[in-house]
N, C-alpha and C positions, 0 to 999 in steps of 0.2 A: 504494500500500500504506500502511496506517495504521501509524504508529509505535506499537510495543507499549506504550511508556510513556504516550503520549497516550491510548491505548485503556484502559489501566489506570486512569488518573486519571478518565476519563469514566465507567467502570464504578463506581468508588468514589463519584463524585458521584451517579450513578443510585441506588446502594445507599443512600446517606444519605437521599435523597429518599423511597425506599420505606420505610425504617425510620421516618423522621419521620412519614410519613403513616399507616402501618399499625400501628405500635406505640405511637406517642405522639399520634396523631390530630392531627398537625401543630402540636401545642403546644410542640414542642421541635425546634429546628433543629440538625441534626447537620452536622459538617464532617469531612472526611477527616483522619486522623491525620497531621500533618506531622512528628511526632517519631517516625517509625517505627524509627529507629535505637535509641531507648531502649526503647520499648514493643514494637515489632515487628508490631503488628496494624494493619490498614488503617483500621479504625474502632473506636473505643472508646466505648461507651455503657453505663455501669454498669447491670447487672452483666455485660454482654456484651463480648467482644472478637470482632471479625469479620475474617476473611480474605476478600477479595472477588476473584472471578475472572469475567472476561468472556472466554470462550474457546469456540470450536467443538469443540475436542478436549478431552474430559474426562480429568482426571488426579486422580480423587477421592482415591486413596490418598496420592499425593504432596502434595496440598493439606491432607489431614488431618494428615500428618506435620508439615507446615509450621506449622499452627496449634498443634499440640501442643508444639512447641519453644517458642513464645511462652508458652503456658499454663504449662509447667513453670518457665520463667524467672520468671514472675509469682508462682507459688506459692512459689518460693524466697524471694521478698521479702514473703511473707505477704499477697499481694493476690489473694484468691479471685475467680475469674471464671468465666463460662460461655463456653466456646469454641464458635464457629460459623463454618462455611465457607458463604458465600453465593455462588452462582454462577448464571450465565445464559448460554445460547447465544443467537445472533441469533434474533429473532422468537419467543422463548419466554419463559415466566414464570420468575421467580427460583425457585431450588431451594436447599435448605439441607442441610448435614450437621451433626448434633448428636451428642453423645456417646451411645453405646449404654448407658452407665451409667444413663441415665434409665429403662431397662427391666431393670436388674439385671445386665447383662453387665459384665465387668471391663475390656474393651478394645474398640476399634472405634468405628464410627459408624453412624448411621441416616440415610438419605436421605429427606427429606420435602418436600412441596410448600409453596408460599408460604402457602396457607390453613391447613395444619396447623401450620406454624411460628408463624404469627400467634396461633393458638389456644394453642399450647404456651408461647410466650414471654410471653404476656399475664400469666401468673401470677407472673412475676418483675419486672414493671414496677410501680414505685411511682408512683401517679397523684396 
């Protein structure tokens, strides 16, 4: 059985690789956030904060609540960010949860594919 902590670190490393390749065209190397006690997010890449999950069992609501706690703490310190949950099951593509505020709702999230996330997120990337 794989140690959950090891699996989490491996998932975060995979996510960093995906983000670097797909959002920054490998021009930017990302690393896991080793200071998670202070910031709370697995990956921080301005303007995004990512909570990364590698799990066969999906807990979308729980994960969204988790990233929202981090988001609210950062807002208190006047650090505007875009919160994202990035998750993947074995042998599947990455999927993403983004705020439903992007379509005018006041709460909740939208589940999108990696291709749609790449398209959506590209407008926030400074090249």
